[in-house]
C-alpha positions as MATLAB code, in Angstrom:
seq = 'MNKILLSCFFAAGVCFAQELSEIISPTPIEATEASPERFSWETSTPVPAPTPQRMVPASSSSSAPEGPTIFDTLRGHAYNPFGTAGAATAVEDLAITPSDIYGKKFFYGDAQGIGYTAFGLGENSVMLGLDNSYPNLAALILGFATPSFGVALNYSVSKNFSEVASTSIRTTNAGDNIGVYFSMPLGQSILYANASWLTYATSVNANASEDYSTIQSNLGLLGRLGSLDYDAYFNAIRSGGTRTASNGDKSVDQNTFTGAVVAFNVGYPALRSEKARVIIGSNNSVSMILIDEISPPGGAAKLKSDNAIGVVISPNILAEVSLFDNWLAFMGASHKLSLLSGDLDRNTQSSSMTITHSDGTDAVAGVRYQKTNWALEAQVSGNMFNNPFGGFNGQNMFTSFGGFIYF';
ca = [
      29.003    4.127  -25.160;
      26.623    1.279  -26.090;
      25.505    0.978  -22.472;
      24.825    4.709  -22.274;
      22.763    4.633  -25.495;
      20.853    1.622  -24.206;
      19.945    3.438  -20.994;
      18.764    6.510  -22.954;
      16.445    4.481  -25.194;
      15.179    2.611  -22.116;
      14.263    5.879  -20.351;
      12.611    7.376  -23.439;
      10.506    4.271  -24.016;
       9.053    4.330  -20.507;
       8.469    8.101  -20.544;
       6.145    7.948  -23.554;
       4.231    4.799  -22.579;
       0.447    5.296  -22.632;
      -1.798    3.678  -20.022;
      -5.268    3.924  -18.542;
      -6.247    6.322  -15.695;
      -7.808    6.851  -12.304;
     -11.091    5.947  -10.507;
     -13.306    8.292   -8.575;
     -13.784    7.634   -4.915;
     -17.219    6.587   -3.717;
     -16.601    7.085    0.002;
     -17.309   10.350    1.758;
     -14.489    9.813    4.258;
     -11.487   12.111    3.931;
      -8.431   10.392    2.456;
      -5.421    9.547    4.606;
      -1.975    8.069    4.112;
      -2.343    4.561    2.689;
      -1.389    1.215    4.147;
      -1.573   -1.629    3.915;
      -2.737   -1.025    0.417;
      -5.216   -3.863    0.325;
      -8.293   -1.605    0.053;
      -9.081   -0.091   -3.340;
     -11.383    2.904   -2.786;
      -9.067    5.748   -3.771;
     -10.019    8.167   -0.994;
     -11.300    5.802    1.645;
      -9.841    5.849    5.122;
      -7.075    3.271    4.799;
      -5.121    1.605    7.555;
      -1.660    3.052    8.073;
       1.881    1.763    7.665;
       3.657   -0.086    6.342;
       2.542    0.708    2.816;
       3.367   -1.799    0.088;
       0.699   -2.479   -2.522;
       2.655   -5.235   -4.230;
       3.417   -8.355   -2.333;
       5.110  -10.879   -4.645;
       8.322  -12.163   -3.067;
      11.454  -12.596   -5.147;
      11.463  -16.308   -4.356;
       8.215  -16.826   -6.271;
       8.833  -14.373   -9.113;
       8.932  -15.638  -12.686;
      10.074  -12.317  -14.088;
      13.793  -13.155  -14.205;
      15.697  -16.108  -15.683;
      16.117  -19.203  -13.533;
      18.730  -18.978  -10.796;
      20.063  -15.961   -8.860;
      20.181  -12.740  -10.865;
      20.864   -9.059  -10.256;
      17.109   -8.549   -9.868;
      16.579  -10.874   -6.898;
      18.033   -8.658   -4.173;
      15.838   -7.174   -1.434;
      14.933   -3.609   -2.454;
      14.263   -0.351   -0.663;
      11.396    2.085   -0.206;
      12.050    3.719   -3.590;
      11.358    0.569   -5.589;
       8.100   -0.302   -7.379;
       5.646    2.204   -5.835;
       2.872    1.159   -8.267;
       2.683   -2.413   -7.031;
       3.685   -4.284  -10.184;
       3.196   -7.998   -9.481;
       6.275  -10.125  -10.056;
       8.809   -7.501   -8.986;
      11.429   -8.121   -6.324;
      10.517   -7.905   -2.652;
      10.793   -4.420   -1.119;
      11.775   -3.977    2.514;
       8.318   -2.820    3.645;
       6.708   -5.891    2.066;
       8.300   -7.929    4.842;
       5.791   -6.538    7.335;
       2.835   -7.553    5.142;
       4.127  -11.077    4.406;
       6.274  -11.651    7.513;
       7.164  -15.226    6.549;
       9.624  -13.600    4.100;
      11.605  -12.262    7.063;
      13.062  -15.719    7.598;
      16.744  -15.875    6.711;
      17.113  -12.110    6.163;
      20.034  -10.227    7.782;
      20.254   -6.540    6.906;
      19.912   -2.927    7.973;
      17.990   -0.412    5.856;
      17.548    3.321    6.338;
      15.761    5.929    4.222;
      15.915    9.729    4.352;
      12.095    9.863    4.556;
      12.260    8.506    8.106;
      12.320    4.740    7.670;
      14.557    2.212    9.390;
      14.440   -1.599    9.317;
      16.740   -4.331   10.536;
      16.408   -8.136   10.462;
      18.632  -10.673   12.192;
      18.724  -14.259   13.357;
      17.381  -15.386   16.723;
      18.285  -18.995   17.287;
      16.952  -20.899   14.304;
      14.398  -18.184   13.534;
      14.489  -14.557   12.351;
      13.342  -11.257   13.848;
      12.666   -7.854   12.281;
      12.430   -4.414   13.909;
      11.018   -1.515   11.885;
      10.725    2.189   12.690;
       8.434    3.712   10.072;
       5.818    6.409    9.539;
       2.102    5.693    9.496;
      -0.836    8.151    9.419;
       0.660   11.254    7.909;
       3.113   12.189   10.629;
       2.912    9.600   13.397;
       5.767    7.197   14.029;
       5.066    3.471   13.992;
       6.825    0.551   15.622;
       6.917   -2.668   13.586;
       7.921   -6.030   15.041;
       8.206   -9.240   13.018;
       9.054  -12.856   13.758;
       9.469  -15.698   11.262;
      10.162  -19.413   11.274;
      10.579  -21.658    8.203;
       6.822  -22.359    8.394;
       5.171  -19.000    9.118;
       5.659  -15.348   10.044;
       3.822  -12.833   12.236;
       4.174   -9.061   12.555;
       2.742   -6.209   14.592;
       2.400   -2.559   13.562;
       1.611   -0.113   16.372;
       1.344    3.674   16.458;
      -0.140    5.199   19.613;
      -1.440    8.746   20.151;
      -3.631    9.125   23.250;
      -4.184   11.645   26.047;
      -5.486   10.755   29.523;
      -6.873   13.373   31.906;
      -9.334   13.847   34.742;
     -11.676   16.853   34.997;
     -14.155   17.264   37.863;
     -13.758   13.577   38.818;
     -14.469   12.543   35.226;
     -11.834   10.465   33.481;
     -11.313   11.512   29.871;
      -9.433    9.556   27.242;
      -8.707   11.299   23.946;
      -7.471    9.258   20.992;
      -5.883   11.355   18.278;
      -6.133   10.798   14.532;
      -3.641    8.179   13.426;
      -3.692    5.949   16.496;
      -3.618    2.475   15.004;
      -2.679   -1.151   15.414;
      -2.294   -3.892   12.807;
      -1.476   -7.603   12.996;
      -0.119   -9.652   10.068;
       0.328  -13.348    9.341;
       1.652  -15.274    6.352;
       2.817  -18.771    5.527;
       4.401  -20.316    2.418;
       2.341  -22.823    0.438;
       4.747  -24.278   -2.125;
       5.504  -21.462   -4.574;
       2.671  -19.338   -3.143;
       2.165  -17.368    0.069;
      -1.076  -17.229    2.039;
      -1.443  -13.994    4.017;
      -3.990  -12.428    6.355;
      -4.060   -9.219    8.369;
      -6.393   -7.045   10.379;
      -6.117   -3.466   11.562;
      -7.826   -0.691   13.500;
      -7.350    3.018   12.744;
      -8.715    6.067   14.546;
      -9.074    8.520   11.649;
     -10.381   11.548   13.591;
     -10.044   12.733   17.180;
     -12.158   10.511   19.449;
     -13.152   11.131   23.067;
     -14.287    8.690   25.737;
     -15.908   10.352   28.778;
     -19.490   10.759   30.081;
     -20.418   11.440   26.457;
     -18.163    9.887   23.851;
     -17.326   10.007   20.155;
     -15.432    7.361   18.213;
     -14.241    7.659   14.600;
     -12.551    4.499   13.413;
     -11.921    2.150   10.530;
     -11.628   -1.604   10.952;
     -10.520   -3.745    8.044;
      -9.137   -7.183    7.296;
      -7.547   -8.892    4.309;
      -7.116  -12.445    3.148;
      -4.984  -13.144    0.107;
      -2.801  -15.498   -1.885;
       0.164  -14.497   -4.009;
       2.422  -16.552   -6.209;
       2.790  -17.702   -9.787;
       0.340  -19.200  -12.267;
       2.049  -20.279  -15.492;
       3.973  -17.258  -16.743;
       1.933  -14.816  -14.631;
       2.733  -13.598  -11.146;
      -0.394  -12.746   -9.188;
      -1.700  -11.288   -5.935;
      -5.369  -12.115   -5.273;
      -7.100  -10.911   -2.121;
     -10.383  -10.115   -0.414;
     -10.805   -7.034    1.767;
     -13.621   -6.198    4.202;
     -13.916   -2.751    5.794;
     -16.174   -0.990    8.282;
     -15.700    2.736    8.829;
     -17.574    5.565   10.495;
     -18.300    7.550   13.614;
     -20.375    6.633   16.666;
     -21.607    9.142   19.253;
     -22.899    8.172   22.685;
     -24.757   10.834   24.695;
     -24.529   11.095   28.488;
     -27.995    9.475   28.735;
     -26.799    6.466   26.736;
     -28.451    7.330   23.416;
     -26.309    6.329   20.436;
     -26.130    7.696   16.910;
     -23.812    7.152   13.965;
     -22.054    9.607   11.700;
     -23.474   10.153    8.196;
     -20.212    8.839    6.670;
     -20.584    5.394    8.212;
     -20.256    2.617    5.640;
     -19.400   -1.024    5.036;
     -17.269   -2.061    2.072;
     -15.834   -5.138    0.393;
     -13.199   -5.558   -2.295;
     -12.152   -8.471   -4.481;
      -8.876   -7.860   -6.303;
      -6.607   -9.724   -8.698;
      -3.281   -8.162   -9.644;
      -1.101   -9.756  -12.312;
       2.341   -9.199  -13.797;
       3.801  -10.625  -17.007;
       7.553  -10.610  -17.877;
       7.199   -9.275  -21.404;
      10.935   -8.735  -21.968;
      13.820  -10.221  -20.057;
      17.458  -11.138  -20.294;
      20.364  -11.489  -17.911;
      20.843   -7.694  -17.921;
      17.327   -6.265  -18.326;
      13.645   -6.998  -17.834;
      10.290   -5.332  -18.396;
       7.191   -6.414  -16.452;
       3.750   -5.393  -17.690;
       1.158   -5.518  -14.946;
      -2.460   -4.760  -14.220;
      -3.938   -4.196  -10.763;
      -7.664   -4.883  -10.904;
     -10.415   -4.737   -8.299;
     -14.184   -4.812   -7.903;
     -15.529   -3.006   -4.844;
     -18.898   -2.483   -3.191;
     -19.875    0.139   -0.634;
     -23.023    0.257    1.522;
     -23.753    3.555    3.303;
     -25.795    3.235    6.489;
     -29.256    4.671    6.908;
     -29.057    7.464    9.479;
     -31.735    8.712   11.880;
     -30.560   12.186   12.957;
     -31.399   13.284   16.521;
     -34.198   15.790   17.095;
     -36.663   14.163   14.710;
     -34.965   15.314   11.501;
     -35.634   13.377    8.291;
     -33.749   10.139    7.853;
     -30.766    9.908    5.576;
     -31.456    6.961    3.304;
     -29.027    4.122    2.811;
     -27.253    3.894   -0.540;
     -24.823    1.651   -2.353;
     -22.488    1.569   -5.308;
     -20.120   -0.758   -7.145;
     -16.705    0.373   -8.335;
     -14.243   -1.216  -10.770;
     -10.591   -0.169  -10.901;
      -8.171   -1.172  -13.657;
      -4.643    0.111  -13.146;
      -2.128   -0.951  -15.828;
       1.493   -0.496  -14.856;
       5.014   -1.066  -16.170;
       8.221   -1.797  -14.301;
      11.557   -1.928  -16.141;
      15.086   -2.574  -14.904;
      18.437   -2.593  -16.662;
      22.002   -3.207  -15.543;
      23.973   -0.192  -16.773;
      27.470   -0.962  -15.494;
      29.087   -3.488  -13.191;
      27.556   -2.030  -10.011;
      24.722    0.156  -11.349;
      21.099   -0.814  -11.827;
      18.446    1.602  -13.185;
      14.712    1.098  -12.702;
      11.648    2.976  -13.937;
       7.927    2.561  -13.568;
       4.674    4.070  -14.820;
       1.000    3.668  -13.988;
      -2.477    5.097  -14.543;
      -5.957    4.204  -13.312;
      -9.261    3.734  -15.103;
     -12.269    3.746  -12.789;
     -15.921    2.918  -13.195;
     -18.506    3.724  -10.525;
     -22.101    2.594  -10.818;
     -24.768    3.234   -8.232;
     -26.220    5.917   -6.014;
     -24.268    7.648   -3.259;
     -26.336   10.827   -2.830;
     -28.828    9.127   -0.467;
     -31.527    9.345   -3.095;
     -32.633    5.768   -3.724;
     -34.691    6.861   -6.747;
     -31.635    7.823   -8.799;
     -28.513    6.104  -10.069;
     -25.558    7.020  -12.236;
     -22.488    5.620  -13.915;
     -19.148    7.425  -14.048;
     -15.972    6.496  -15.924;
     -12.863    8.378  -14.863;
      -9.244    8.484  -16.000;
      -6.460    9.735  -13.788;
      -5.153   13.206  -14.630;
      -1.972   11.770  -16.101;
       0.526    8.968  -15.971;
       2.420    8.746  -12.708;
       6.014    7.695  -13.168;
       9.204    7.140  -11.213;
      12.828    6.681  -12.157;
      15.528    5.381   -9.859;
      19.051    4.077   -9.657;
      20.718    1.509   -7.423;
      24.445    1.213   -6.715;
      25.258   -2.143   -5.167;
      28.316   -3.889   -3.825;
      28.679   -7.243   -2.108;
      27.414   -6.166    1.315;
      25.863   -2.727    0.795;
      23.675   -0.794   -1.648;
      22.291    2.716   -2.178;
      19.019    3.588   -3.940;
      17.541    6.908   -5.058;
      14.266    7.726   -6.803;
      12.646   10.742   -8.434;
       9.028   10.914   -9.537;
       6.620   13.109  -11.469;
       3.400   13.116  -13.441;
       4.515   12.299  -16.976;
       1.404   13.541  -18.777;
       1.475   17.000  -17.207;
       5.253   17.335  -16.905;
       7.564   14.443  -17.809;
      10.403   16.088  -15.909;
       8.396   17.110  -12.845;
      10.701   15.129  -10.611;
      13.572   17.448  -11.546;
      11.985   20.750  -10.572;
      14.523   21.449   -7.840;
      12.024   20.900   -5.014;
      11.803   17.119   -4.959;
      15.082   16.126   -6.572;
      15.108   12.926   -4.529;
      11.695   11.784   -3.373;
      13.396    8.797   -1.763;
      16.997    8.055   -0.889;
      18.043    5.042    1.160;
      20.594    2.337    1.596;
      21.230   -1.223    2.774;
      23.905   -2.991    4.723;
      23.715   -6.763    4.143;
      25.106   -9.376    6.535;
];
């Protein structure tokens, strides 16, 4: 009975937590499925799959007592969607920091269409992932790790090749993408870097061609500083469309921009014991966007260049408690507070400042049943401010359900 009462108070406490809210998006590009989450403009064109925003490995986490605990186990897709620093490693994090693949032996599957397996290859380790990327395209993920470093490749292809009237035509569909990832341990920290290319709208290469793509790269360091877990990174992005006429004249789309982000995410173990812990985190970033000056064809008036600076503060909470011998419950909550200052209407004579909260607190609740060599996880989610029980509306009873087999 005491354990049941404890779990009820735990759930109620998270449900009524108050946080800050969401930033506006400065970019004119239509939003797509996120990943890797290293770029902070909320509706920018991100690079697809895999999609973790939090990248602190269990080996460097200070959020649990010293020594192995129930919180150190590799987790599934349902766990920690808000990127709380200091949480355990989730399976999709392994593609972002592939050095963590080393020593892992498991199979993981999720009902959302996710499958990962890692196994030994000589003295090293290999991972194969079958995941989803840009909304509905499948992605192949390959990873390789040694004790000193790890590398991974994410690839999702969607192209058509044809020939019409002796003209070769290559069409690249939205979602075609490739990403490469590298990481290496540095003591209790991990240095990581990645780069990726995404075609975000249908592109054609023929006598006249159109290309709509986003290129971005990230360089970061995650680890522990005193009692704080952190993930600090720099992101650079270039996105837009280029058109080449049959006579060779080139022009760029009006949504073409260059961006840069500096971010520092932290997590603090506010409460912890052998059976429970609560991590309070804050994901923070400062971003700048520069929109290109455009000279439309036909002598139309130029579209002036513009720029803006955005600040995102996203407080978050992750809590876990051991309910019974084989049951672990976890819950999380997050909002965003955003500040945008600058001019994005191509009028260089004006400027504005906007402060925006998210519509409500996003929250998830989940449960994990674990045995020695297998585990099951399930998660429901909803917007707590608008409807605390939105996850139980009968339409999304389980937003994620998956399981592990450990070897």
